[in-house]
N, C-alpha and C positions, 0 to 999 in steps of 0.2 A: 529386395527389400527385408529384412529379416529382423524382426523384434523379439524379444525374449519376454512373452507373457506370462503374467503371473497373478491374476485376477484373485481378490479376496474380498472386498467389499461385497460385491453382488454374487459371491459363491457362498459366503459365511453368515450373512444377515438375511431379515426376512425380506422377500420381494412382495411386491405389490400384486395381489392375484389377476386383477383385471389389466388385461393388457392393450386394452383401447387408449388410444391418445386422444383422450376427452378429458377437459377440465373438470376437475372435481377434487373432493375432499378425499384424501387417501390415509386409511387407518391399518394399525397393526402392520406397517412396513417402513423400511428404511429407504425404499428407493421404488422407482417403478420403470420397466424396460420400456425405452423410446429410441426410435431409429431418428438421426439426424435428416433434415430437409436436403435433397438433393438440389443444389444451384443450378441456375440455366448456365452461366458460363463463367465458371471458376479460374481466376488467375492470382497465382502467387505472388506477391509483390515484396516479400522480406522474411527474411529466415535469421534467428538468432543461433549463429553457429555453435556458441558454447552450450546451449541447450541441446542442439542436436547432436551433441557427443554425451551429453549425460544419459541420454535415453539409447545409445549405442548405434546411432545413424551417422552417417557419412555425406559429405558434400555431394558423391557421386548419386546418393538416393533420393537427394533433393531434386535432381534433374530428373526422376521416374515420375510416369504417370500415376503410379502405384501411390508415390509421398502426396501429390496434389489431391488425389482422390480421397485419403485418408483425412488430411487437414482442412479440407473443405466441405468434408461430410457426404461426397458424393457416393462415396461406397463403404460399408462396414467392412471391418478389417477381419479376414476370415478367424473362425472360432472365437470369435467375441460376442457380447450381448451390451450395447451401449444402455445407458440409464440415466435417469436424473434423480437428484438426491430429495428426500423430503424432511422438511425442517420448518421451523415457525420463527418466531422473534419479536423483540420490540423494536417499534421504529419511532425514531423522536420520541423515545419515553413510554410510549404507547403498546400495548400488547395487540399484536396483529394477527394472532392465531397462526393458520397454517400459510406458508410461504412456498419455499422449495426451490428448485431448481428452474426458473420459469424460463430461461433461455440458454442454460448450460447443460451439456450433454456429456456426461463421463464416457468416454471411449472405451478405456481397459487401462491396468497397470502393466508396467514392466519391470523387471528386475535387471540393472546393469552395475556391475561391479558392487555387488551386494547393497545398492541403494533402490529403493522402491519409488516409482514416480507415476503418477497418474496424468494420463492425457484427458483433457477438457476442452470442448468446442463452444466457444461462447458465441453466439448469435445464429446458431444452427438449427433454429425452428421452434416451435411450441411443443411443449410437454404438458401432463396434466397439471403441473403447478403454475401454468402461464397466466392463469387469472382472464384479464380483460386484455392482455397484451399477445403479440404475435411471435414472441420467442426470437426475434430476429436483432441483429444490431447493424449501425451505420457507420461509414469507414471513419467519420470523425472521431467517434467515440472509441473505436478498434485501435486508431493509432496512438490514441492517448493512453490507453491499455497496455499494447504493445510496447512502447517506447520506456512507459514509468516503470513497468515491470523490470525489466531489466535496468534501467538506470538505477532504481533502488538497490537491486542487489550488487551495483559496483559501487555504490555508495556505502556497503556494509550494513543496510538495514534489513533484516529478516523479511522475504517477501515471497509470493508466488511468481513463477517466471513466465516467460510466454515465448513460443518455440516459432511460430509464425503468424504471418496476417496474409490473408486473401481477400480478393474482392469476388463478391459472388455474380456480379452481371446482373443483379436482380436491384430494381428500386425497392425503397422502404419510406412508409410516412411517418415523419417524426413532427412534433410540435416542439420545438426545440426550447422554448421560453415557457409551456403551458398558457399560452396566451390567447389560444384560439386561431392561430395562423399555421398550420400545418404544410409541411412541403416535402416533396420526395428527394430522398438522398441516394446515396451509392450504398449498396448494402455491401457487409463484410464478416467475415468470421477470424475470430483469433482463435489459435491453439495454446491453451495455458497448460502449465506442468506445475506440479507440486506433489509432495510426498502423499498428500490426500488434502481434499477440499472439504472436510468436516468442519462445522463451525458451532459455535455456542448453540445457535437454533435448532441444530439437529437434536439435542439432549432435553431442551427446552419443549419441543413438540411432544415428545413421550411422556415427560414428567406433567404437562399440562393435562394430558389426557388420561394419566393415571395407568399408562401403559408400561409397568416397571419390567415386564420380561424383556420388552426391546430397550428399554432404558441400559438394563443391566448388561443387555448382547452387547449393545453399542458401544457403551464404556469398557467392557472387557476387550472387546475387538480393538479399540483405540490404542489401549494400554499395551495389548499383545505385539500390535505391530508398530507402534509410533512411541510409546514409551517403556521400552522391553528392560531399561536399568529398574524399573519399579518391581521390587521380589516379594511385598508383604501381600498378607492375604486379607479377606473380609473387608470390614470398613477401612482398616489401615491402608489397604491397596488404593482405595478410592480418595482418601484424605491425600495421599501422596500424589495421587495424580492431579487433585485439585490444586495442591501447591505447587507442582510443576508447571501446571498451566498458568498460574498466578505469575510465576517466577520469568516465564516466557514472554508474557504479557509487559511486564515492567520494562524489560529489556526492548521489546519492540517500539514503545512509547518513547522511552529514552532515546532512541534514534531518530524519532519523527521530530522530537524538541531540539535535538542536536542541529538538524539539517534544515530545520524550517518547513517540514512536510505538513500540511493540513488534509487529513484525509477525506473530511467532509460528510461522510457518509457512515458515523460511528454506530450503526443499528446492530444489535445482539446476532442478527443472521450475517453480519459481515465481518464478524469476529473468529480468526481460525482458531481451532484447537489447539494447533501448533505454534502460535502465537507469531504467526506470518503475515504481512500486510495483504489484505486479499480485497479485490472488487474494487478496482480503479475508476471511479465514476467520476462527480464534480470534484476532483481533488485540486490542490493547487500548493503553490509554494510562497512563504511570506517573502515579498519582495521589499515594498515599504513596510518597516517592521510595526505591524499592529497586531499586539496579542489577542484581540477580539475579533479579528477577521476570520470569516468563514467563506469559501468559494461557493458555496451551495445557495442557490437563489431560493430553494424550498426551506432553507433554515435560515434565510435573511433577516426574519424579525427576530426570532428567538435566540438565535445563534448558539444554540445547544451545542454544536460541535466545533466551535472557534477554536483557535489555535490554544491559548491558554487553557482552555478546558479539557483538552485531550486526555491527561493524566486521571482527572476525576472521572468523566466519562466509562475510560476502561476499567476504573474500579468499580462504578456502577452496573457495568455490564457483566463484571465477574462476580457482583452479589446475585444476579439473575443467573448465573452459570451454577452458584452454588445452592440457589433455590430448587434447580433441575436436578443436581446431585444429591441433594438432600435424603431422597427415600433411600440410598444407598449408604448413606453414612449414618443418619440420624443422631447426630452429635452436634448441637448447636455450638458447645463453647470450643470445642476441636475447629469447627468450621468458621468460626470467628476469628480464631487464633491464626489460623491460614489467610484469611481477608486482612486481618492487621497487619499481616507481614507485607502485604502489597506496599502501604504507605510507607512502611519502614525502609523497605528495600529501595523505593524511590527516592526517598529522604536522605539515604546514605549515598545513593549513585549519582542523584541531580546534582549536588556541589562539586563533586570529582569532575562530572562531566564539563560542567561551566567554566570550572578551573583551568581544564585541559584546553577549551576553547581561546580562552585568554593567555595561555602558555605559562600558567602558573601553577607551582606546586605548594604554596604555601596555605594557611588554613583558609577556608571559605571565610569571604567576609560579606556577609548581607548586605549591609547598608550599601557597600562600593558596587556589588551585581544589581541591586535596586535601582540604584542611581543609573547605572549603565541602561538597564531596560527602559527608565524614564525617559532618559536622553534618545533613545534609539526611537522610541516612540513619538516623541516631541519632535523629532528634526527630520520625520520621515528619510529614514534612512533604509538603504537596501542591505538586508541581513547578511547575505551572502558576501558580498563586495566588502563590507565593512569588517566582518572577523577574518577574511582572507587577507586583506591589506593591513590588519593589525599586525600581523607578523612581520612586515616590514619596519615596524618601529624598533629603533636603536636604543640601547642604556644611555648613549651619550645624548640624544635628542633633547632639547627644550620642548616642553609642552607644545608651543606653538609649531614646531615642526612636525611634531608625532602628529597632532591633529590634520596637517596638512597630508598627511600619507594615508589618511582616510576620508578625505573629503570629497572625494569621486563618489563615496557611496551615497552622498547625501542627494535626494532629489530636486531640493531646492537650495542648494549651497549659499545663494544671497540671503537666505533667512537664517542662516547661523551667525546671529548678532547679538550685540548688546548682553542680556542677562543668559541668554542661550549658549553663547559663544563662552561666556566666563565660566557658566557651568561645566562645558565639555572641556575648557584649559583645566580647570581644578581637578576633574575627573582624569584626564592625561596625566597631570604632576603626582597624582596618587598612584597612576599605573606605571609611572616611571619609577616611583619609589619601590614598587613592588618586584618590578622585572630588576632592578639593581640588587634587590635582597638576594635573587636566586644567584644560584652557583654556575648555572648553564650559560654558554655564551650565547650571544644574538643569532649565530648560524643555527646552533644546537636547537634554540627554543623555536625558529622560524620553521625547522624540519618537523617539529612535533606538532606545532600547531596546524601546520599544512596536512597532515594526517587526519585531522579530526574536523577541519574545515574546508570542505570542497571549493573548488574553484569554479566548478560548473554543475548547475543542477538543470532539469527541465522545466524551465520558466515557461508559463501557459502561453507567453506569445510564441515560444520557439515551436512548441508543439501544434499552435495554430497556424503558423508559416508552413508546416510540414502538412498539414492538413490540405491547406489551400493549394500548395503544390501538387498534392497526390489527386486531389480532385480535377486536376488538369492532366492525370496519368504520369505526372514528373514525379519519382520515387527517390531523386537524388538526394534531396535535404532529408527525406526520413532516415536514408541509410547514413549520411553525414552527421546527423545528432546522436543514431545509434553508436557510430563509431566515437564521437566527442564522449559520450557519456560511459564508455565504457573504461575512461581514466578520468574520474572526475577531480582527482587529487593532483593531477600532472598538471604543468604548466601550459604544454600544447600550446606552444606559439602560433602553430598554425590556423589554432581556432580562436586566437585571442578576440576576434570581433564579437564571439558569445560571451566574453567577459564583460558583460556592459548591463546596466541597469534596464528595467522594462521602458521602452520607448513610450514617447506621451501618447502615440495613437492607440496605444493596448490599454491604455488605464482605465477605461470604461467600456471596452469593446468586449461583446459577447465570445465566450470562448478563452478569454484572456484575462478578464477580472472577476466573471461570473458564470457559474454554469449550472445546467439542470441537470437532473437525474434522467432525462429525455436521451437515451442513447440507442 
């Protein structure tokens, strides 16, 4: 097994001079050297084939003991120095100070086909940033991260990737609901892959401590390796960098809103500087369409990170990044212009996206779209099924026929009566008018709609079923969902059973409707 190593982060930026693996405040350093914990009996349970190819490995490599040792943390790969990153952040809107990689250990960087990839183990043991935690992860949360990382990629959402999933053979104590009832669960390690795992919080740490030397070094490094198109010098370079991060963050959040993804923990330390979805914890998918839903039990009261709030929170987080970058720019007016471009870009792109979901090219009709949001919410409608089946509506349909084609999306169709049904029929009448004004055929419209409205997403109950099977050492469902979600826009009739509303048993089941950060 041969990898083309090309470390930069831990060779070009400041290292922690203290090499002991003790929990502490780390100053004037971008990272701390740390070795993964050696698991007692690691077993490989899943590999993402395409991620394997990204880093230059083959299926033959997967069968080797060397591969298992690498991705489980059993052995440090020759000529590498694993490390944990130092960063800070705002958690649920409050400054939390130093955070850092509490249970993530970066192994090394590889170059393959001129693309840089960092391999990172999540759940491989404690680091100086573990605070009061053990640095470990459980099978439950690791399956969710592994599957969702890959599912999001195939949906077309900017995301970190997941190479592999191993069980460690060790038990890990977790209190799943933070209610004083801890229990032992199966330990696991995910090998995450991304160009870099740098977050907004990496910059915030140095700015908060007035460590402008490391702030500048980190920013220059990030631009050099991940924003090489930026050619400006001085403050213009940093302004352009800020603008590009804003642009990428807009794109990421637009995709979240398009597919109904709710991240659940949009803290600034969970915001990638590359505009990638990162840290799959208590995430969820809108099933019954409720814009105010969040899957995170920790956020159940304030609902700061609810679905409809995600675009605003991303902007709030970008303000915090701007505060961190200010010492390098020192131009409030220019930075405000960059920030203002966020809302302008979002407001330009969001209507286009929503029109595409409806198969329309006409001018955005705010009242028409707002009425749909009201109806979807009032009717307890499955978002994924509604938009997918709306593509089956024909120009020749009557409103009642059109409504019949989406009624499978209603969780309680018997409640679509009287005034609510009349409102739906009125909306469908308007929709039919709009599609009849379009020049494309029904078939062309269906094809276009089916490229932006997925048929299959990783519903929480699906992940939970895979978890329950895996806990009995049956990994077939995990693999089935992985293959299903590689083609989320295709019909895949062999998997039709997964094109279904959330079952009743999952409505209030832990792991299906609500999740905590306990993983």
